[in-house]
N, C-alpha and C positions, 0 to 999 in steps of 0.2 A: 393661456393659447395665444397672446399676444406679446409673453416672454422668448417663449418660442421662436415665434417667428425672430423677434430683435436680434437672437442668438446668431440667424441661419443669414443674415445681413453682412455680406460683405463693405468694410471698414476701410476699404484699402483705399490710398490717395487718386488711383485711377477711375475706380469708380465716383469717387466724391467730384474729379473734374468733369466729369460727361454728366453728371446731376446739374452742376453749377452751368455746363457750358448749355445744355440744354434748355434750363433757366431761363439764359441771357437773351437765346436767341428765341426764345417765342415771343419774349419782350419788346427786343431791339426789331426784327426783321420785320414784323406787321407794319412798325411806325416808320423804318425806312422806304418802305414799299408805297407808302400811303402818297411821302414827300416828291416821290421822282416829278419831275416835270413833265408835263403833256401834251400831246400837241393838237390843234383841231387838225380833223382829217380831210384832205383839199380834194373833189370831186375832178376840177378842171376846170376853165372858164370864170374864174373866178367863186366857184361853187365851195361851199365850207359844212362839215358837217359834226356832230358833237362827239368828242370822243369819248367820254360819259355820258349818257343818256340821261336830262331830265326828268324828273317821277311825279306823277301826278298822287297828289299821297291826300287827297280831299274831294269829297262835292256834299255839297249842303243846301238845301231852300230854306228861307224863310217864315213859310207858309205851305203844311202840306193841304189846305182845306182850298175851297173854292176862291176865285179874286186874283189878282195880282202876286209875286211873289219875286224874290232876288234868288237867283241861283249862282252859286259862288263853285269857283275853280282852282284847286291852290296846288302853285306844284315849285318841285325842289329843285333849283339848279344847283347840280354838284358841284363842289373846289376844282374838281379835275374836268370838267365838262368841256374844258379848250374851247369853247365857243359859248358866247353869251343867250341869250335868248330874245329874239328880236320881236316873232308872233305867235300868236295861239289860236288856233281853229276850233272851236266847238260846236258839235252836229247832231242833231239830234237823231239817234236809231230808228228803224220805221218800227211803229207802235198803233196802237189805235187812235188816237188823236197826235195832233201835229201844233206843237208850244211854236207861237212866232214871239219873236222879243224885240223890244221897243231898242233898236241898237243906239238911238240918241242917250240911252240913261244908261249905257257901259260904261266902265269903271273899273280902276284895276290901285292895288297900295301890296305895300312892302307886308310881311306878314302871311298869318292866315289863322284868321278868327274874324266872325261877324263885328267885331269892334274896330275892325280896320289898323292898318298902321299909317304910316307917310304913303300918301298920296301918288300914283304913277300917272305921269302924261302920257296920254297915247296920239299917237300920230295919225293913225287913222281905224276906223270901224266899219266894219261893210259884213255885208249879207254875200251869201252865193245867188244865183239865178234867182229871178221871182218864185221859180216853184222851188227853189230851194231856200225859203223863206225860214226856215228851222235851224241856218246855221250862220254862224257869226264868225267874222276875223277880226282880230283885236290885234294891232299893230305898236309897240312902246315907243316912243320917242326917241327916247336913249335906251338900248336893249337893257337886258336884267343882267349884270354881271353874276357871272359863276360864286357860290356860295350863298347865294338868295334866297329867298322864298317869295313868291308873289301870289297873290289871288284875283283873281280877272273874277268881276261882277255883272252879271246880265239880268237885266229888269226882264223877266215875261209879262205879253199880256195881260195874260191870263193863263193860269193853271189847266191842266187838261181836265174835262169832264168825268174823265172815265178811271176811275183810282189804278194805283198798283204803281210797278217798278217802269222807270223809263231811264233807259241809258241815255249815254250821250259821251261820244267817243272825241278828245282830246287830243291834236296833233299840234306839234310843237318847230318851229324854224327858227334854223340859225341865221344871221346876215346875211344878206347875199343876193346878189339878182337870180330870181328861180331858185331859189336853195330848196332841197328835197324837205317835205318834211318829215316827221319822226313820229310815229301816232303812240302816245302814251298808254293808251287801252281807255278803259269807260268808266266815267262818272255815273253812279247810281242815283236817281232820285225817286222817291217814295211819297206817292199824291194819294190820297183817299177820295171815296168815290164826291162828287158832288151835288147836293141834293136837289 
């Protein structure tokens, strides 16, 4: 069967050229498109926005049971982001129990695991209004440049008493006064019921 098929293939130079051209375009075109320069989107009044969105790639907790724990949220700032990452807001979605954080223990580092990488200096750490104590904003002393991965670690005063899945919205901010945030999605953390 295969021999019959081979006999019908046109070995002409034009079909060979077409096949080679298609192969080269398939290899070179994606590479050329990814190396094109990007510009940040300017919104006016000194505000900027990401050209290509940062991505929330991981959320994890050090302890699923009762007691305190460290919650980590890992964000990739793509090479073509156009702007660095200046700050991140992490806010718990409504659930049965509200988790409060010890914001003085907030940390950040380059990399994506509990082992950690080089520490990132924080300019400020703050929460929302007292009624929104389950929201934390972490601003980096020096913005996280495109092409890097950063992990933000928050210490919970106590894990929730009621088990289940808790979601945390993550919003990224580029540099600039009153820069609008970009919602990256929700990090999901699983907890076991406290005894």
